[in-house]
C-alpha angles and dihedrals in degrees: 000000000000121000116212113219118225120252091216118118117233115225120193095229091060091079091055093052093045092052095044101044112115107245123220090247093060095045113110116240124240120242090256093050091050093048092047092048091050092049094050095045094045090051089050091047093055090048095049098040102035102020087234126128111213111207097225139005117198118190127184125183113219107183103279095358134072121206113205126186120189116199119210091007096154110104124230094255089050091050090050092052092047088054089056093052095255095133095143092051090047091052090052091047092048090050090052092049089048091053091048095052096038097088091047091049092047092051092047093052092047091049093051100041096034092225129104118257108228097183138010119199123187142167135172133210112212094198094058096028091229129137121199121202129184118193115199110207128205088236140346112284119246112259137175122227116259113247110241106224095181113102117234110208 
């Protein structure tokens, strides 16, 4: 088999530029990218760990805190028990599920933001089927500013 040699000219400075180009993996995320990534991954976590599809996951980064709201976070078995007037049992069950998923959620947040989570607070309201979570971070994650592509004239 014949190998065809390239007609491109090699210049010594090309190695420098190839080695010193910022790669996509080292590029800091914007606040929006981080919040979207958290939302998508938290939704996937609840589906994979609890078999439950939450309708919406809203995340907002507030310096060294992250506010997370899960819409329709009450599972089908919990809804069934609420319908039978077993609210106290459902609250206990929801607390147990919360404790079971907490380490996974903490690891996921730390992986995405690159900062340790020092506390994770959460509570659910059965009537509205919402869960609120606040992640307290060791420090604010590093972010890059979003580039404003809109022209201001």
